[in-house]
N, C-alpha and C positions, 0 to 999 in steps of 0.2 A: 543366192544366198539370203538369208533371212536375218533379220535382226531380231537378238533377244530381250523380250519385250518385259523381261522379268527382271532385266539389269536395273541397278539403284539409279536414279537419276540425282545425280548433284545436288541439283535445284531443287529440291523438295527438299534433300535433306537439309539444306541449310535454311531454307522458310520452315520445317520445322522447326529447328534447332532455333533460331531465332522464335519462332511463336512461343518456345517453352522457356526462353530467357525473357521474353517480354512477360508471361506469365507470372513468372519467378517474382520478377521484378514491383509487377502488378501489385501484389500479394505483401510485398515488403512494405511498398508504400502505403497499401491502406491500413497496412498496422501502426506504421507511423503517424499516419494522418489522424486516427481513431485514438489512439493512445495520446495524441498531441491535443486534440479539442479537450479529450475527457479532461484533463490535468489542469489548463486552461479554466475549464468551465469550473471545477470544482475549488480550485483556487479562489475564481472571482466570490462564490457562495458562503464556502466554507473555512475561509481560514479564522475570522472569529469565533467558532465554533470549538475549533483547535486548540485555539487560543485557551480558551475556559477550561477546556478538557484537562490540558497539561499542564495548566495551575492547579487545578484539585488536585491532581497524581502528584504536584512536585509540593503539594502543602503535608507537613509532616507533622501535624497534632490533628487531635480529632476535631471535626468539625460538625457534627451533628449533636446537638445535646436534647435527648429525648423531654427531657424536663422543664425546657426553656426555648421555647420556638423564636424567642427574639436574641437569642446568643446564638439560634443558629444561623439566624438570618442575616447578623453581624457577622458571624464567622466568614460564611459565605461570601461578602459583599468585599470583605478586605482579600481573603482567597481569590477571588477574579479579576476585582478592577484594580488590586494594589495600591500604589499611593494617590491614584484617583477613586478612591473609596468615597473621599467623600466631593467629587465634584459633582456638575450638573452634568443629566444625563448624555448629553453630545459629548462630552469628554469622557464619560467613563466609555461610549461606546468608539470612540477613537483611539483607546487603550488596549482596544482589543484587536491591535492592527498591528504590535510591532514586529519586527523581522518580515514583513512582506518582501522586501527583496528576495531574502534569502530562502525564505520562502515558496516564491515564484521560481526560481532557479530547482530548486529541492523538488519541488511538488510535479512540475512538467517531466523533466529527467526520471523522477520515481515512476511517473508512469508511463511512460515511453518504455524503459525498461522492462515495467513487470509488464503492465497488461499486453505490450507490443511484442515483448522476450519469452512469453511463456508458451505462446503457439507455437513459436520455434522451435524448443527443447522438447515441446509434446510431441511435435514433426518427428524429431529426432529420434526420442523415445518408443515412439511408436512402430518406425519403420526397423529398430534394432530391435526391441523387446515386445511390439505388439501381437504376433503372435503366442509367445510365450505366456505370455500375462490372459489373453484371454481363455489359452488353453487351460491354466491354473485355478482365476478365479470368475471365469465365464465372460461372454461378452461383453453384457453391460458394465458389471463390478471393473475388468480389464482396463476398459474404456476410463473411467472414471480413477481408479488407482494412476492408472500414466497422468491423466492428466494434473491430478497431485502432488505424484513426484519431481511433474516438473516446475509445480508452484511453489514446490519444497525448494528445488534449487535453485532456482528465481530468487526466492526468498534469501537464500545464503549469499548469493551473488549481489543484494542490495546495499549489503557494510561498506560499497565502495563506493555510495553515496553519504555515506556517515557522517562527516568533517561537517556535508549544509543539514544536514538533519539537526546535527548538535547545536551549530550558530543558531535555527531557526528556534529551535528550543528554550537557548539561552538567553534569544531575542525578546523571545515570550512569558517565561517565566524567574529572569535575574537580567535586564536588559544593564544594570549599573554595572556587568562585567564587560560588553563591550563598548560602553560610553568612549567614545573620544578617541576609538581605534578604527583603522583600516580593514578592509579585507586580506590585503598584501601584509599589513602588519602582523594580520593574528595569523594567518597561513605560514607564515615565516618564523615566527616566536615560537608557537604553541606546539607546532610540525603533527608528529604524528599522536600527541597529545591528546589529537582530533575525535581520533579513532578510541578515546579510552570508553570502555565498556563492550568492545565488540564482541568478545564472548557471548555475551548476554546478549547482545544484538542478535546473533546468530541463531540465540537459542531460542528466543522468541518468534525470530523470520520464519524458519523453517516447520516448525508446527503450524502455523499461523497460515503464513502459505499455501503450507497443505490442504488445513480447513478449507481456508478462501475459495480454491479453486477445483477441491474434488468436492464441494456443499455442493457449489455452483454446477459443477460439472452431475451430480448426481439428481439434483432437482430437474435438469433440464431431462436424463434419462429417463426420470420419473411421469415425468410431462409427455413423452414421448418426442421431445423437437429433435427434429433431423432424420428421423427415419424415413418421411415421405422427400426426402433434400431438397424443405422449403425451407427458409431461414425462419430465425425464432422474430417472434411479435415482440413489441417493446415488452407490453406486460408478461411475456413468459420472461426475455430478458431480465427486467426486474426484477420479478420473484426468485427466482436462479441467482440473482444477486443478491437478494436478500438474505436466503439460506446460507451462501456462503460468507458474506457477511459477519451474521448473527453468529455462526460457528467460529469464524477465525479471529472475531474482535472476545469472544469469550474465553477461548484457546491461550490466547496469545498476553490476556490483561496481566496477572500475575506477572511476566516477564516486563511485559511494556511498562510496570510501575516502576521496577527498578531500574529499567534500563534509562527511563526520564528522572529518574533520581542520579545517577551517575552522570547525565550529563549537562544537567543544573547545576552541579555543582563547581565552585569557583574554578579559574585555571590553576593558581597557585595552592589549591586545597583539595587535592582529590580524594574519593573515598572508593574503597573498593565496595563488588557487586557483593562480595561475602558478608560487611561491616553494615552493610547499608539494609542485606536482608535481615542481620541478627538484628540490628533495632529495631526493623520494621516490627518483627514478631514482637519482642520485647514490650514494645511504647504504644503498638496499637493493635495486637493482634493480628489473629488471621485476617479476618476483616478486611486488613489495611490493605493487602493484595489484591481485594477488589474496589478499592477506591477507584472513584470516578469512571465505573464500570456503567453506572447508570445512565451516565450524561452521553458517554460513548454510544452506549446502543442506542437510546433517544434520540441523539442529535449526531455523533460521528457516524454512527451505523448507516443512518440514512446518505450523508455523504459518500461515503465506498460504498453504496449502492448504487447512488447516484451517477459515479465516476465511472464504478463496472459496466452499471449497465450502458452508458453514453458510449465507453470502447468498445462492448461487444457488437453494439447495433451498428457504430459507424463504420466499424471494422469490414463485418456484413460485410455492409452496404457497399464500403469503395472497394471491395474484394471485387464483387459483382460487378461492379462499374468498370473496375480496371482487367475486369476479362476479356470485356469486348475490342 
C-alpha cells in the first residue's frame, strides 16, 4: 500500500504559519521602531523651531512694518521671545524650550501613530480597494491615491492626541496659563475642554495628511522608486518627503492658524473658531491665514522632511532586517 505523497504535512503548515506570524510581527516592530526613532530625533533638534512658528502664528497683531525695519525687528523680538525679549542671548535661547515634556510625549506618540500607522491603513485599503482604484485611476495614480487616503484617515484619527498638542501649544505660546498646575490637575479640571477646536483640527489634518502622503507617493512614483523592488535611497526618501511636506504645510496653513489660536486661548476664556476666523479676516486680512507660513516652509518644513525621511528609511531598513 502506497502513501499519498501529496497529503499535507502538519509540520510544514505549522512552520509556514509561524513564518507568516513572524514576518507580520517583524513588519510591525519595524514600523514602531522606525517611527519612534524619527520622533525622538525630530524633537531633539527642532523643538525650538516649532516654538518660534507657534508664537508667530499666535500673534494677532501685524508684525511686518514695511516702512520701518526697526519696528519689524522689535515686533518679531517680542513675538518670538515673549518676556525674555530684553534678556541675554542664552536666556533667549532657553525661552524657546517651553513645554518640552508635553512636546516629547506628544511628538513621539504622534510620529509612531502617523508614520507607523499609515502603512497599516494603506495595506488594508490596498487589499480591499486596490484593484478598483487602479482600474479607475490607473496603476500609478491609484496607488498614490490609496496612500493619500490612508494618510487622510490617519490624520483624522490624530485628534485623539489633541490634549497633549494643546498643552504643548499653551506651554510654547502662553506658559502663564499652566504655571503652578500639575498634569493631573489640568486633565481633571479641564476634561474635554482640552479637545477644544477638534472640528478645526480634523478639517486641517484631513487635507494636510492627504497632501503629505499623496505628495510623497507621487514623487516616488515619478522617480521610479520600487519598480525594481529596490529600497529607496536616502536621497530619494528626502526628495519625496520634501514634496509631501511642502504640499501638506501649504494646504493646511490657513486652518492651522485658526487651530493654534483656539488652543492658546485661556482655559476660562474660550473663543470659537468662527469668531477667530471673522476677527482674523477683519483685523489682518486674508494674509493673516498664511502668517507663519514662510518660517514653517523654511524651518518647520525641513523638520517634517527630516522626520519623514528618517521614518521611511529606518522602517524599510528594519523591515528588511526583521524579515530574515
